N, C-alpha and C positions, 0 to 999 in steps of 0.2 A: 412607502409602505409601513405602517406600525407595526411593531411586535414581532409575531412569528409569522407573519403572512411571506415575507421574502423567502424564510425558510422552507414555510409550504410549498411555496411555488417551485424552488429549486427542487425540492424531493419528486414534486409531480412531473417536472419535466424530466427529471432522470428515469422516473418510471415509465414514461410515457415512450421516450426514446428505446428504452430497453424493449418494451413491447413491440414497438414498431419493427426494431431490429428483428425480433423473434419471428414476426409475422413474414417478414420479408424473407428470411432464409427458408420458408415454406413454399416459395413461389421463385425457383432457380432462374426463370427468364428474365425476372423482375429484379431478382436479388442485387446485382451488380450496381444498377441504376439507383436503387433504393438505399444501398449501402453509401453509397457516393452522396446523395443528398442528406443523409442521417449523420454522415461522418461530420460534414460543416455545421448541421444542426446541434450537434454537441457542443458547439462553442457557445450556444445560447445558456444551458445551465451551467457549464464550465464558468462563463464570465460572471454570472451571477454568484456563484459559490466563491470565486476569487474574491468580489467585493464584500460578501458575507464575512469570510474568514480575514481580510485586512481589517475591517471593522471592529471584529471580536478581538484580534491577537494585539493590535496597535491601538489601544485605549488611551485616552488623555493621561492616564495614570501611571503609564508604561506596558510592558508586553505582558498578555494574558495567555496561558497556555495550558489550561484544563485538561482532564482525560479525554473528555468530549471533543474538546478544540483539537487535541492532538490527533485523535481518530479520523476527524473531518479532514483535516489538513494533509494526513497520509494518505484517504482515499481521494483527495482532490489531485495529489500527486500522481497517484496511480492512474485516474482517469486522462490526466494529462500526459503522461508517458505513453498509456495506450494510444490515444488520440495521435501523438506524434510516430508511434511504432507503425500506426495502420497505413502510413504513406509507403511503408516498405514491405509488411507482410500482411496476409489476409486474417485479420483479426475479429470478424465480425461475431464469431461463436463466442469467442472470450470477452467482447465487449459487450455482450447479452448480459452477462453474469456480473461485469463490473458496473455498469450503469444499473442494474438491478440491486447491487449492493449499497451502492453510491445513494439511493433514493431514501432509505432510512436513516445511514449513518450522518447524512446532512444534518439531520435534526438533533444529534446527541449534544451539540455545545448548548443547545438551549435547555436540556435536560440534565447536563452535568457543567454547569457555570464555574468560572473560575474566580474565587473570591478574592484572591490578592493575585497582584502582578507579580512576575517573576523577578527574583534578583539577579544583579549582575548584568542585566540587559545592555547597559550603557557600554559595556566592553565589546569591541568588535571581534576579538578572539572568542566570546562567548558566542556571539551571535554566529560565527562561521562555525563554529561547533554543533549548534543547535541545527543548522542548515543542512551539514553533512549528514548529521543522525538521522534525521527527519528523510533525507533523500534515501539512504541506507534502509531504513524500514520501509519505505514505499516500493522499494525494488524487492525486497525480501518478500512484501505482500503479493506482489505481482508473481515472484516465482512461486509461492506456496499455491496460488489460484490456478496457475498455470499446470503445475505439477497434479492437482486434483483433477484438472480438464483431461490431461493426458491419460490418468487412471481411469477415468470415465470413458475416453476415447477407445482406448485399447480393451477394455471390456466389452464395450459394444460391438467392436471390430470381431472379437471372438464369437459374440453373440450372433453376428451375420448381418444386424441391422442396425442402421444409423439415423437418429432424428434428424429434420433438415438442419436444426442449428449447428449440429457437429459437423454436418457435411460441408459447411463453409469454413472449418477450420484447415489450417495447413496440414501437410503430412506430419505423421508422429517424429519422424527424424529431425525435419525442419524444427518443429516445437521443441525437440529435446536439444538440438543445437542453441535454439534461443533461450532455453530456460538455463542452459549452463553459462551462456554470456551474462545473463540477468544476475545470476548467482554470483559469479566472478566479479562483476561490478559492485555489487551489494557488499561482497566481501572487503574489497578493497575500501569502500566508504565506511564499513563498520570498523576496519583496522584503524583508519583515521580517526573515527570517534573515539574508540577505546585509547589508542594512542595518547590523542590529544588530551583526553579527560585525565590519564595517568600521570602524564609528563609536566602538563600545566595545571594540575587539581587545584593548587592554592591561588593561582592567578585568575583561573575561571570560575570557581566556587569558593573562594576564600577560605580555604581549609585545606589541610594536606590531604591526600588518598586514604578512603576509608572503605575497607571490604565489607560494604553494604550488600543485601541481597541483589539489589538493582546492579552493583559491579560484578557479583558472581554470576547472575544469570546472564549477564552482558558476555562474560569470558566463556560462559558454558556455551553460548550460542556462536561466539567466535570459534570456538573448538569443534563444534558440531561441524560448520560450513567448512572448516579447513579440513576436517577428516572426509568431508563429503567430496570436496575438490582432489583431494589427494587420491582417494579411492577412484574417481573418475579416470584420473591421470593415470594410475598404475596398474589398476585392476579392471578397468572398464566398466564401472558401476552405472546403472541406469533402471530403468523401469521401477517396479516397486521399492527396490532397493534406495533408490535414488529419492523417490516420494518419500518414505519414512524418513531419511537423513533430514531431507527439506523442511517437512512439517515439525520434525523435532527440534530443529533450529530455528525457525520461526516461533515456535511455542515459547522457547525460552527467552528471545527477544521480546515477545508480548508481555510476558511475566516480569522482564527487566523494567520495561520503560512503562507502557500503558498499564500494566498491572500494579505496579508500586505507586503511579499516580492515582490510579482508582481506589487502593486501599487508604492512602493517606488523605484523600479528598473526600470521597464518599462514606467509607467505612469509620475513620477515625475523625472525619472533619477538620483535618489540619491542613 
């Protein structure tokens, strides 16, 4: 399929699956059977998305990782993690939003292509650094989406009515435990990302560590999530407090990586 057709097909498959999951949630008797079938059907757009990313990232002239490809790769990892997580938790309600978000985001690489390949990608250490950092961003993307869903669920519970897609979510306490497990795992990966970048900056990037805005926002994100985990451990932070800290840390992380790439590639054309 030439041009943008594979991207459009992948986006359409994600959108259709999101719509089918949403409709299935409105029919409780059919929801479990439909969710099981749609769970396996998710492999279709996921496999196509994998092929699209592989083709874009691993080009003949080197690895390309533009802002658009980065976002697409992060949402791909998010869909994959949720797909695996649904073997252990009831995540249909969350998957509706994940798949709906993946539909437009899979088109971003075509809109924001990388003009030049990444430097230093021949180094195994740099590739490991890149993989760990993208995994961290994906986990924090999941945590932020889940925190928002928990806020919506809590508000709806206080209002006395739940739409069908929210009724398929796990209980709030289960979601909260899962949220902090995700944040803890993401924090560990972010620590590895920042630590490897600082300790081996010259080997990874060919220059000593420089406190650019990317490094500053990365450290700010790390401090925010460290404070959240400490507040959870010692003061029992939860609910809206946890939501604010989670979204603040995620915003700093977006500004550190995707934001900086967007400014350099799109606004400054560098």
